[in-house]
C-alpha positions as CSV (number, residue, x, y, z in Angstrom):
1,X,0.0,0.0,0.0
2,X,1.4,3.3,-1.0
3,X,1.9,5.8,1.8
4,X,0.7,9.4,1.4
5,X,3.2,12.1,2.1
6,X,1.7,15.2,4.0
7,X,3.6,18.4,3.3
8,X,3.1,21.0,6.0
9,X,3.0,24.6,4.8
10,X,3.4,26.0,8.3
11,X,6.6,27.9,8.9
12,X,8.4,26.2,11.9
13,X,9.6,29.6,12.9
14,X,6.1,31.1,13.2
15,X,5.0,31.6,16.8
16,X,1.9,32.7,18.5
17,X,1.7,36.5,18.6
18,X,1.5,36.5,22.4
19,X,4.7,34.4,22.6
20,X,6.4,36.8,20.2
21,X,5.4,39.8,22.3
22,X,6.6,38.1,25.5
23,X,9.9,37.3,23.8
24,X,10.2,40.9,22.6
25,X,9.5,42.2,26.1
26,X,12.1,39.8,27.6
27,X,14.7,41.0,25.2
28,X,14.2,44.6,26.4
29,X,16.6,44.8,29.3
30,X,15.2,48.1,30.7
31,X,11.7,46.6,30.7
32,X,12.9,43.5,32.6
33,X,14.6,45.9,35.1
34,X,11.3,47.7,35.6
35,X,9.5,44.4,36.0
36,X,12.0,43.3,38.6
37,X,11.6,46.6,40.6
38,X,7.8,46.2,40.5
39,X,8.0,42.6,41.7
40,X,10.2,43.6,44.6
41,X,7.7,46.2,45.7
42,X,4.8,43.8,45.3
43,X,6.6,41.1,47.4
44,X,7.4,43.8,50.1
45,X,3.7,44.7,50.2
46,X,2.5,41.1,50.4
47,X,5.1,39.9,53.0
48,X,5.4,43.2,55.0
49,X,4.4,41.6,58.3
50,X,7.2,39.0,58.0
51,X,10.0,41.1,56.5
52,X,9.4,44.3,58.4
53,X,11.8,44.5,61.4
54,X,9.4,46.6,63.5
55,X,5.8,47.7,63.9
56,X,5.5,50.7,61.5
57,X,3.4,52.7,63.9
58,X,5.1,51.9,67.1
59,X,6.8,54.9,68.7
60,X,9.8,55.1,71.0
61,X,10.9,58.3,72.7
62,X,14.4,56.7,73.3
63,X,14.9,56.1,69.5
64,X,14.1,59.5,68.1
65,X,16.0,60.6,64.9
66,X,18.5,57.8,65.0
67,X,20.7,57.9,61.9
68,X,20.9,54.8,59.6
69,X,23.3,52.4,61.3
70,X,23.7,48.7,61.9
71,X,22.9,47.5,65.4
72,X,25.9,46.5,67.5
73,X,24.8,42.8,67.3
74,X,24.5,42.9,63.5
75,X,20.7,42.8,63.4
76,X,18.5,45.1,61.3
77,X,17.3,47.2,64.2
78,X,17.2,50.6,62.5
79,X,19.2,50.2,59.3
80,X,17.5,53.3,57.7
81,X,17.2,55.2,60.9
82,X,14.1,56.5,62.7
83,X,11.8,59.5,62.5
84,X,11.0,62.1,65.1
85,X,8.7,59.7,67.0
86,X,11.2,56.9,67.0
87,X,9.4,54.8,64.3
88,X,11.6,52.6,62.1
89,X,12.0,54.2,58.7
90,X,12.5,50.9,56.8
91,X,9.4,49.3,58.3
92,X,7.3,52.3,57.3
93,X,8.7,52.3,53.8
94,X,7.9,48.5,53.5
95,X,4.3,49.0,54.7
96,X,4.1,52.2,52.6
97,X,4.5,50.0,49.5
98,X,1.1,48.5,50.5
99,X,-0.6,51.8,50.5
100,X,1.0,53.1,47.3
101,X,0.3,49.9,45.3
102,X,-3.3,49.8,46.7
103,X,-3.9,53.4,45.5
104,X,-2.4,52.6,42.1
105,X,-4.4,49.4,41.6
106,X,-7.7,50.7,42.8
107,X,-7.6,54.2,41.1
108,X,-6.2,53.0,37.8
109,X,-8.5,49.9,37.8
110,X,-11.6,52.1,38.4
111,X,-10.5,54.6,35.7
112,X,-9.7,51.7,33.3
113,X,-13.2,50.1,33.7
114,X,-15.1,53.4,33.6
115,X,-13.0,54.9,30.8
116,X,-13.1,51.8,28.7
117,X,-16.9,51.6,29.0
118,X,-17.5,55.2,28.1
119,X,-15.0,55.2,25.3
120,X,-16.4,52.0,23.7
121,X,-20.0,53.4,23.9
122,X,-18.8,56.7,22.5
123,X,-16.8,55.2,19.6
124,X,-19.4,52.6,18.6
125,X,-22.6,54.6,18.7
126,X,-21.2,58.0,17.6
127,X,-23.6,60.9,17.1
128,X,-25.1,62.7,20.1
129,X,-23.9,60.0,22.5
130,X,-20.3,60.4,21.4
131,X,-20.6,64.2,21.5
132,X,-22.0,64.2,25.1
133,X,-19.5,61.8,26.5
134,X,-16.5,63.5,24.9
135,X,-17.6,66.9,26.0
136,X,-17.6,65.7,29.6
137,X,-14.2,64.2,29.1
138,X,-13.0,67.5,27.6
139,X,-14.3,69.4,30.7
140,X,-12.3,67.1,33.0
141,X,-9.2,67.5,30.9
142,X,-9.6,71.3,31.0
143,X,-8.6,71.3,34.6
144,X,-5.0,70.5,35.8
145,X,-5.4,66.9,36.9
146,X,-3.8,67.4,40.3
147,X,-5.7,70.5,41.0
148,X,-9.0,68.7,40.1
149,X,-8.0,65.8,42.5
150,X,-7.3,68.3,45.3
151,X,-10.8,69.9,44.7
152,X,-12.5,66.5,44.8
153,X,-10.7,65.4,47.9
154,X,-11.4,68.7,49.6
155,X,-15.1,68.3,48.8
156,X,-15.4,64.6,49.8
157,X,-13.0,64.8,52.8
158,X,-9.3,64.1,53.3
159,X,-8.7,60.4,53.5
160,X,-7.1,57.6,51.5
161,X,-10.4,56.3,50.0
162,X,-11.4,59.7,48.7
163,X,-7.9,60.3,47.3
164,X,-8.2,57.1,45.3
165,X,-11.6,58.2,44.0
166,X,-10.2,61.6,43.0
167,X,-7.3,60.1,41.2
168,X,-9.6,57.7,39.3
169,X,-11.8,60.5,38.2
170,X,-8.9,62.5,36.7
171,X,-7.7,59.4,34.8
172,X,-10.9,58.4,33.2
173,X,-10.5,60.7,30.1
174,X,-7.1,59.1,29.4
175,X,-8.7,55.6,28.9
176,X,-11.9,56.9,27.3
177,X,-10.1,58.8,24.5
178,X,-7.8,55.9,23.7
179,X,-10.7,53.4,23.6
180,X,-12.8,55.7,21.5
181,X,-10.1,56.2,18.9
182,X,-9.4,52.4,18.7
183,X,-13.1,51.5,18.5
184,X,-13.7,54.1,15.7
185,X,-10.8,52.5,13.7
186,X,-11.8,48.9,14.4
187,X,-15.5,49.4,13.8
188,X,-14.9,49.9,10.1
189,X,-13.0,46.7,9.5
190,X,-14.3,43.7,7.7
191,X,-14.5,41.3,10.7
192,X,-16.8,43.7,12.5
193,X,-18.9,44.1,9.4
194,X,-19.2,40.4,9.2
195,X,-20.5,40.3,12.8
196,X,-23.1,42.8,11.8
197,X,-24.1,40.7,8.8
198,X,-24.5,37.7,11.0
199,X,-26.9,39.5,13.3
200,X,-24.7,39.7,16.4
201,X,-25.9,41.8,19.2
202,X,-24.3,45.2,19.7
203,X,-23.1,44.3,23.2
204,X,-21.4,41.2,21.8
205,X,-19.7,43.2,19.0
206,X,-18.4,45.9,21.4
207,X,-17.1,43.7,24.2
208,X,-16.2,40.4,22.6
209,X,-15.2,41.5,19.1
210,X,-13.9,45.1,19.1
211,X,-12.5,45.6,22.6
212,X,-10.1,42.6,22.6
213,X,-8.3,44.1,19.6
214,X,-7.9,47.4,21.5
215,X,-6.1,46.1,24.5
216,X,-2.5,46.8,23.4
217,X,-2.7,50.6,23.9
218,X,-4.8,50.1,27.0
219,X,-2.2,47.8,28.7
220,X,0.5,50.4,28.0
221,X,-1.6,53.3,29.3
222,X,-2.5,51.3,32.4
223,X,1.1,50.6,33.3
224,X,2.1,54.2,32.8
225,X,-0.9,55.4,34.8
226,X,0.1,53.3,37.7
227,X,3.3,55.3,37.9
228,X,1.4,58.6,37.8
229,X,-1.1,57.3,40.4
230,X,1.8,56.6,42.9
231,X,3.1,60.2,42.3
232,X,-0.4,61.7,42.7
233,X,-1.1,59.8,45.9
234,X,2.2,60.9,47.3
235,X,1.4,64.5,46.4
236,X,-2.1,64.4,48.0
237,X,-0.7,62.8,51.1
238,X,2.1,65.4,51.2
239,X,-0.6,68.1,51.2
240,X,-2.5,66.3,54.0
241,X,-5.4,65.2,51.7
242,X,-4.5,61.5,51.3
243,X,-3.4,58.9,53.9
244,X,-3.9,60.3,57.4
245,X,-1.5,59.6,60.4
246,X,-0.4,57.2,61.5
247,X,-0.8,55.3,58.2
248,X,2.7,54.8,56.7
249,X,2.5,56.4,53.3
250,X,5.5,57.7,51.4
251,X,4.2,61.1,50.6
252,X,3.0,61.6,54.2
253,X,6.4,60.5,55.5
254,X,8.1,63.2,53.4
255,X,5.5,65.8,54.4
256,X,6.0,65.1,58.1
257,X,9.8,65.2,57.9
258,X,10.3,68.2,55.6
259,X,11.1,70.4,58.6
260,X,13.9,68.0,59.6
261,X,15.7,68.0,56.3
262,X,18.8,69.7,57.8
263,X,18.8,67.7,61.0
264,X,17.8,64.3,59.8
265,X,17.8,64.1,56.0
266,X,17.4,60.4,55.9
267,X,13.8,60.6,57.2
268,X,12.6,62.1,53.9
269,X,15.3,60.9,51.6
270,X,14.5,57.2,51.8
271,X,10.7,57.5,51.2
272,X,11.6,59.8,48.2
273,X,13.9,57.1,46.9
274,X,11.1,54.5,47.3
275,X,8.7,56.8,45.2
276,X,11.5,57.2,42.6
277,X,12.1,53.5,42.2
278,X,8.4,52.6,42.1
279,X,7.6,55.2,39.4
280,X,10.7,54.3,37.5
281,X,9.8,50.6,37.5
282,X,6.3,51.2,36.1
283,X,7.6,53.7,33.5
284,X,10.3,51.3,32.3
285,X,7.8,48.4,32.0
286,X,5.3,50.6,30.2
287,X,7.9,51.6,27.6
288,X,8.9,48.0,27.1
289,X,5.2,47.0,26.7
290,X,4.7,49.7,24.2
291,X,7.6,48.4,22.1
292,X,6.5,44.8,22.4
293,X,2.8,45.4,21.6
294,X,3.3,47.8,18.7
295,X,4.6,45.8,15.6
296,X,5.9,49.0,14.1
297,X,8.4,49.4,16.9
298,X,9.8,45.9,16.8
299,X,13.3,45.1,15.7
């Protein structure tokens, strides 16, 4: 019996687009560095009770403004020094990672969901709906975003929850405009027209057909917005409108210690470095994701 020979036309070098994007991201050393920094902060936030050498809110009048030193026995007693109330700086920075990441995830997540929904509706239905939604977004963008956040928090009351809500409100237009533009472009393509011809419901076309093809720019914007949210949360806490004492938050730590910059510079230097590293990590990862998800920027 004669055997049939099957010739495969598939290129063995072809890979799934997602695998190619991951490979492209992994080859970007700065993006990997950013991811490493973010993972370190996430691990610190998760395991704070186990890796923190002290209670972050425990005060000690005998340990006020101790400089960063190793303990005589070699233990991590106050490796980054203490503040004016004798609280360990390292412990407060570790627990502060929890607060900053919580603000970033909640505020950006809320802005992502709200902005994506509004942008998708605006771009798909167009007309008066599009005009109404975009004019509201333009009104929000007309205000300096930090000033708008300050106004919202001042109206709702100074606390961490209201600060997260204020940051989310200022970020909604970013996502809405990106999604609207992507939906307007995708809605005219053949695969969407085919869904219309098959009688698919509008809800299915928007959320299951169009939006999955708009996720690339959204992922990049989400990562970059996380960096901005950490900065904005620190700014609001610095002004006394975010996290309230004794909550360990990086911006609040800098605010409390600004009068001690000449006597005990470490009290505000190390929280500032933590903000710098966290923002740098998300920005580096965001740039790497942009290069990996945009085929025009690939090598």
